[in-house]
N, C-alpha and C positions, 0 to 999 in steps of 0.2 A: 476257496473263498466263495461265498454265495453271491449271486448276482445282486441281491438286495444290499448286501454289505458293500460291494463295489460301487453300486449306485450312490449309496449314502456318503461314501468317502469322496467320490467325484463331486457330488453336490456341495459338500463342505468346502472342498478346494475352490470350486467356482464361486461360492459365496464370499470367501475370504479375498479372492482375487478381484471380484467385482467391487467390493467395498473400498479397496485401495484404488481401483481405477476411477471411481466416482468421487475421489477426494477433490477438494477445491483449495485454491490459494487463499487461505484465511489470513487476514491481517492480525498478527499477534501483538505487535507493539509499534509505537512510533516515537521519534524524538524530533521535535517536541511532542509530548503526549497530548492526546485529545483534551481540550478544555484547560490546558496548562497556560501559565503566564511565564514568559521566558525573556531573557536578554535577546538581542537581535541575532537570529540564526543566519548562517550562510548556506545551510543545507538542511534537508528534511530526510530522515532515515526511517524507512518502513521495513519492518521484519515480518516475513510471512511464514506459514507453516510448511511450505514445500518450495522446491526450486521453481524459478520463473523463466519464461522466455523473455530475454531482454529487449528484443526488437518489438515485442507486442505488449510490453508493460510500460507504464509511465504515469504521469500525473501533471496537474496544473495547480497553480496557486492563485487565488484571487483575494484581494483585500475586500473586507466588508465594512470596515470602519478604519479611518486613518486620520492622522493629525494634519489639519490644514489651517493655516493662519492662527496657530496657537490653540485650536479647539478640535475636539474629536467630532468628525462628521461621518454619516453613513455615505459610503461611496464604493460601489462595486466596480472593481477594475482588475483585469487579468494582469498578473505579474509576468513581464516578458523575460526571456533569456533563461528559463528554467531548463536545465539539462538533466535528463533521466538516464541512469545507467545502473547495471547490477554491480554489486560489490564483487570484485574479481576473486576474492577469497571466500565468498559465501553467496551463492546464487539464490538464496532465500531472502536476500537483503537488496532492496531497491533504494537508491540514493537520488534525491532531487537536489541538484546543486544550483544555487542562485548566483547571478552575476555580481550582486552586491547584497550586503546585509539588509534585512527587512527593517523598516522604520516602525515607530510606535503605531499600534493599531491592532485590529482583529483580522485574522486571515483564515481562509478556508482552503483545505487541501482536498482536491478531487483526484482520486487515484483509480487506476485500472490495472489489473494483473492477470496475466495468462500463465498458468502453470505449465510445466513441461508435458503434461498429459492433455494440454490444449483447453482446459476449462477456464473460462473468463469470469472474473469477479470484479466488482467495483464498489467504491464507497467514498465517504468523505468524513472529515472532522475539522473542527476549528481550534485555534489557539490564539493567544494574545501576546503581543510584544509590548513590553513596558517601556 
């Protein structure tokens, strides 16, 4: 085998390995979905494209509009008691469990995820509870 052919094969292997090593924990879907209107959820499920580090991944939920005294008002407030954990059966799934169902209003989910190869991603989306 010529040295050029060996070098070409080595370069191809390194390129394929590098592309996998530089992958990121991309959010593939969520429940509730972004911009959805749903009944009062007790948890938010985030599905990613690769396995996550549970201790380094999580999220918070804030209300952006909520029902007060019978009418919808803009009021930004962090929802307390949100517990983040990986699905034991699927480490690509992060579950944000709430202490109580969310009331009527609009909510923003701010998430951060660290994949097992230590790349950190973050993002946010909103949904509405009817």
